[in-house]
N, C-alpha and C positions, 0 to 999 in steps of 0.2 A: 553369685548373683541370686537375689531373692526373687520370688515370684512376681512381685510388683515391678521390679526392675525389668524382668523379662517381658512383661506386658507392655511397658513403656518402649522397650526396644522393638517389639513387634509392631506397635503403633507407628513408631518412627519409620520403620521399613515400609509400612503401608502408605504413609504420607509421601515418602520418597517415590514409591511406585506411582502414586497419583500424579506427581509432578511430571512423570514421563509417559502418562497415559496418551493413547492415540486419539481419544475423543472424550467429550464431556460425560458420556454415560459411563465409560470405563473409569474416569477420574472420580465420579461420584461413588462408584462401587468401592474403590480403594479407600476413599475417605470415610465411608460408612464402616468399612472393616476397621480402620484406625480408631474410629469412635467406639466400636465394640470392644476393642482391646483396652482402651482407656477406662471404659465403664467397669471392667473386671477388677480394677485396682481397688483394694480394700480401703474403705474410708473409716477413719477413727469414729467411734461412737461419740456423739455430742452430749455434753452434760445438759441437764434440764435448764440451767441458767443460760447456757449458750442458745438453746432453742427459744427461750423466752426473749432474750435480747434480739434475736433475729426477727421474731414475730413482732416485737414492739417497734423495731426499726421499720418494718414493712407496713404494719397497720397503724402504728402510733397509738398512744393513749390520750393524747391531747392534754396531758397534765403538764403543769409548769414545774420545773425543777426547783426543789426547795433550797433556799439559801440559808435557812435556819440551822443553827448548830443544836444538836440534841445531846 
């Protein structure tokens, strides 16, 4: 099992514990722990073009898509 799989397993165990919590405060603590485990999973580096596409989708350029063939 690689490190990321172990983090997922730990997060799942924390979510399971949250479902059995005695009260809302305890449940919230378990869910924060699960979130912390998931945040430790390595994310692949995004290419510049992926970052641009995300920014364009979020902010928009308000340009019309060209139908012309070049």
